[in-house]
C-alpha positions, 0 to 999 in steps of 0.5 A: 829799586830792582831786585837782584835776579838770579837763577837760584830763586824759586820765583823770578818777578818778570818786572825785575827782569824787564827793568834789568834788561832796560837798565843794561840796554840803556848802559850799552846804548850810551857806549860808542865804538870799541866800548860796545864790544867790551860791554858785550864780552863783560859780565853785564853783556853776558847777563843782558844776553841771558836775560833777553833769552829768558824774556824771549822764552817766557813770552811764549808762555805769558803773552802779557810778559812785557 
């Protein structure tokens, strides 16, 4: 079960972030054609981009992030 990840939390569990990235990535990979662009412009697409940016930034501080 994935805990909701939001920027208002004092502590964010990296496992939750990784799991949500995987969930959204799987959802995007199952799409075809125009649906991919629609996903990228949706709230889920924006969330995926933000979480991936967080992961990239955190990997520099925590080598065991993944």
